[in-house]
Structure formats: structure tokens, C-alpha cells
C-alpha positions as CSV (number, residue, x, y, z in Angstrom):
1,M,5.1,19.5,2.2
2,L,1.6,19.2,3.9
3,K,0.8,21.5,6.8
4,S,-1.7,20.5,9.3
5,K,-4.4,22.9,10.4
6,R,-4.2,21.8,14.0
7,P,-1.5,22.6,16.7
8,W,-0.1,19.1,16.9
9,K,3.5,20.5,17.6
10,E,2.3,22.2,20.8
11,I,0.1,19.2,21.8
12,H,3.2,16.9,21.5
13,G,5.3,19.3,23.6
14,Q,2.5,19.6,26.3
15,I,2.0,15.9,26.3
16,Q,5.9,15.0,26.6
17,A,6.1,17.8,29.3
18,L,3.4,16.3,31.5
19,I,4.4,12.7,31.0
20,Q,8.0,13.9,32.1
21,E,6.6,15.8,35.0
22,Q,4.4,12.9,36.3
23,F,7.1,10.1,35.4
24,Q,7.5,9.3,39.3
25,T,3.9,8.8,39.6
26,L,3.7,6.7,36.2
27,T,6.3,4.5,37.0
28,A,4.9,3.7,40.5
29,H,1.8,2.5,38.6
30,A,3.8,0.4,36.0
31,H,3.0,-3.0,37.8
32,D,-0.6,-1.9,37.0
33,P,-1.2,-1.6,33.1
34,S,-4.8,-0.4,33.7
35,Q,-3.9,2.3,35.9
36,L,-0.8,3.4,34.1
37,R,-3.0,3.6,30.8
38,L,-5.8,5.7,32.7
39,R,-3.3,8.0,33.8
40,C,-1.6,8.3,30.5
41,M,-5.2,8.8,28.8
42,N,-6.0,11.6,31.4
43,I,-2.8,13.4,30.5
44,F,-3.5,13.1,26.7
45,I,-6.9,14.4,27.0
46,A,-5.9,17.3,29.3
47,A,-3.2,18.3,27.0
48,A,-5.0,18.0,23.8
49,W,-8.6,19.0,24.5
50,P,-7.8,22.7,25.2
51,R,-6.1,23.2,21.8
52,L,-8.3,20.8,19.7
53,K,-11.7,22.4,20.8
54,E,-10.3,25.6,19.2
55,H,-9.8,23.9,16.0
56,G,-12.9,22.1,14.8
57,V,-12.9,19.1,17.0
58,S,-16.3,18.7,18.8
59,W,-15.3,15.8,21.1
60,I,-12.4,13.5,22.1
61,G,-12.1,10.3,24.0
62,F,-10.7,6.8,24.5
63,Y,-12.8,3.7,24.3
64,L,-11.2,0.5,25.6
65,A,-11.9,-3.1,24.9
66,D,-14.3,-4.9,27.2
67,M,-11.9,-8.0,27.2
68,P,-8.7,-8.8,25.4
69,M,-8.9,-9.8,21.7
70,P,-10.3,-12.2,20.4
71,N,-13.0,-12.1,23.0
72,T,-13.7,-8.6,22.6
73,T,-17.5,-7.9,22.3
74,C,-17.9,-4.1,23.0
75,M,-15.7,-1.1,24.0
76,L,-16.5,1.1,27.0
77,L,-15.8,4.6,27.1
78,A,-12.9,6.0,29.3
79,A,-11.3,9.4,29.5
80,R,-13.1,12.2,27.2
81,E,-13.7,15.7,26.8
82,P,-16.2,17.6,26.9
83,K,-19.1,15.4,28.0
84,P,-20.0,11.4,28.1
85,A,-20.7,9.9,25.0
86,C,-22.2,6.4,24.0
87,S,-21.0,3.5,26.2
88,P,-20.8,0.6,25.7
89,I,-20.6,0.5,21.8
90,G,-20.5,-2.5,19.4
91,L,-17.4,-3.2,17.3
92,H,-19.5,-2.3,14.0
93,G,-19.0,1.5,14.2
94,A,-15.9,3.4,13.4
95,C,-14.5,2.7,16.6
96,G,-15.1,-1.0,16.1
97,H,-13.5,-1.2,12.7
98,S,-10.4,0.8,13.8
99,F,-9.9,-1.4,16.9
100,T,-10.6,-4.7,14.9
101,S,-8.4,-3.9,12.0
102,A,-5.6,-2.1,14.1
103,K,-5.3,0.8,11.7
104,P,-6.5,4.5,11.8
105,M,-9.8,5.3,10.2
106,V,-10.5,8.9,8.8
107,V,-14.3,9.2,8.3
108,T,-14.8,12.2,5.9
109,D,-18.8,12.1,6.3
110,V,-20.2,10.2,8.8
111,A,-23.5,9.6,6.9
112,E,-21.6,7.4,4.4
113,L,-21.4,4.7,7.0
114,G,-25.0,4.5,7.1
115,D,-26.0,1.8,9.6
116,D,-22.4,1.2,10.7
117,Y,-22.3,4.7,12.3
118,I,-22.8,5.1,16.0
119,A,-24.5,8.5,16.4
120,C,-23.7,9.5,20.2
121,D,-24.0,13.3,18.9
122,P,-26.3,14.0,16.0
123,R,-24.3,17.0,15.0
124,D,-21.1,15.1,14.3
125,K,-20.2,15.2,10.8
126,S,-16.9,13.5,10.5
127,E,-14.5,11.4,12.7
128,L,-11.1,10.2,13.2
129,V,-10.4,7.0,15.0
130,V,-6.8,5.8,16.0
131,P,-6.0,2.5,17.7
132,C,-4.0,2.2,20.8
133,L,-1.7,-1.1,20.3
134,D,0.2,-3.0,22.5
135,S,3.7,-4.5,22.1
136,V,2.5,-7.1,19.6
137,G,0.4,-4.7,17.4
138,N,-3.2,-5.9,19.0
139,A,-5.4,-2.9,19.8
140,W,-6.6,-2.6,23.6
141,G,-8.5,0.4,22.8
142,V,-9.0,3.7,20.3
143,I,-8.8,7.3,20.6
144,D,-12.1,9.1,18.8
145,L,-12.2,12.5,17.6
146,D,-15.3,14.0,16.5
147,S,-16.2,17.2,14.4
148,F,-19.3,18.9,13.4
149,T,-17.9,19.7,9.9
150,V,-17.8,17.3,6.9
151,G,-14.2,16.8,6.0
152,S,-12.6,17.9,9.2
153,F,-9.8,15.0,9.6
154,D,-7.3,13.7,7.0
155,Q,-4.4,11.3,6.9
156,L,-2.1,13.8,8.3
157,D,-4.1,14.1,11.2
158,A,-4.0,10.4,11.6
159,L,-0.4,10.6,11.4
160,H,-0.2,12.9,14.2
161,V,-2.6,11.2,16.5
162,T,-0.7,7.9,16.0
163,N,2.5,9.7,17.2
164,L,1.1,11.5,20.0
165,L,-0.2,8.1,21.4
166,K,3.3,7.0,21.3
167,V,4.5,9.9,23.0
168,A,1.7,9.4,25.8
169,R,2.8,5.9,26.2
170,L,-0.5,4.7,25.1
171,S,0.6,2.8,21.8
172,L,3.8,1.1,20.4
């Protein structure tokens, strides 16, 4: 059995606890999907960032589609840590590819993306992007994790992040 180098179990517990703790507030916004998503994204970042920054993640953030598919032309930065990044971004980078394919993308070495790489921080060397999916499997956004280390992410990390998005009610 593969064992992850990151504290996904602890992050899972923290997200689950925060979602349950704020359930009343979250359900009050259930009529407004954008507000509900924003609150859930903030919960995700608040739970994940303190643990991931100690385990090789240099940046974490959500990008949201500017318009629903198939009319999406770019993605806009939403909840993130520790600092702002590029926004808006086109659909040609790792985030755009994950968004349009509705599949996670593990980038072992961002240099291999060539012109398709959107360099928000020149120190970043690897990236993990996981789509946020609606009830019919269409992406409405992505979560992007970056690292200053080549090969920092793998498919096991992608699986864990996919599951965490479900726990945070950000993907089905």
C-alpha cells in the first residue's frame, strides 16, 4: 500500500469538523451556490494550508470559470494562500487543461509544459491541479497546488485532494 508524505488524514478531519461546525451558516447560503462555494473554499484553504506549507506545498488556491461551460474563456483567482497569483488565466495551462478535461493533472516538472505553463511564481517546479465538478461532472473551477520541488506531487496526492474536495462539498 502506498503511503502519502502529506498529512491528508488530518486535513480531512479538519475540513470535516469545520464543515459540521459551520453547517447552519452553510445551509443558510444553500440558495446561493456562489456564496456557498466561496465559504467552502475558504474552509478548505483554512484547513489545508497550515499543514501543507510544512510538507512542500508553496501555494494553494482555487480558480473559477469566468462563465459556465462551454462559454468559459478564462479562470479567475478565488480563495488562496499565501499570496495572490496570476488572474485571470487562460485555459491553456495546467489549470485550464484540468478544467476542460475534468480530470486531475499532476505536473512533475513544470518546465516540461513549455509555452503551456503559466508561471505565477518562477520558483515553482511542480504542480497538482484537481477539478471541482458539479452534479453532472462538468468543472466549475479547479484547485491548484504548487511546489518549489520537482516531482513533489503524485497520483496519490491527486486522489486525496479529489476526496477532500468532496468532503468540503466542492465537488461531487
